[in-house]
N, C-alpha and C positions, 0 to 999 in steps of 0.2 A: 161651358165643357163639363165635362162629368169628371168627378174628383179621381177617377182610376187614371184617366189621361194625365190630370196635373200632377198625381203622384209619380207616373212613368217618368213626365220629363224631369222632375226632382232625381228621380234614381239614376236616370241616364247622366245628370249633371254630375250627380256624387261620383257616378263610376267613372266618367271621363278624368274627373281631376284624382281619383286614385290609383286608376289602373290603365285608362284609356279604354276606347269603343273600338269596335268591331267596325267595319265599313258597314254592315246590316243594321248597327245600331246607332252609326254616326246618321243613316240616311232617315231610319227611324225617327231621332231626334228632330232633324231638319223640317219634317214633316208635321211633327206635334207641334212644335214651334211655330210655324207657319200659320198652323190653323188657330193657335192659341192668339197671334198676334192680329189675326182678321178677326177674330170674336172681340178682342178688345177695341180695336180700330171701329168695329160696327157700331159696338155699344156707346162710344165717345161719340161718334158722329150721330146716332140717335139722341142723345142729351144735347149736344149742341143745336140740331135742329129745332130742339123745343124750347131754346132760351128765347127771351124776348129783351130787347135793350130798348131804354128811354133816350133818345136823341136830345142834344143840347135844346132843340126847338120843339120838344115835348112830344115829338109823335115818339110812337113804339114800333121797334122793326123787330119782324121776328129773323133769328140769324139763319135758319134753316130755309127761310124764303129767299132772303139775301145773298146768302153765298153757298148754299147746300143745295140738296136734290128735293125738299121741302116743296109742293106745290098748293098752296094757300092753306087756308085753315079749315 
């Protein structure tokens, strides 16, 4: 996410605490937050899909192949 969007999220947050937001600003804040959360989820999913775990029996299982959307190596 671009720095400008993150700065805008923070600016809207500060304004909401200080004086409140207009309906347009509230809507903008909601859209920006949704975009930010989707980016965080996508990054986390990507990281989890690349983790290998060694099971008690010695086999190595890729979490993305076991639980996620990753299809083989």
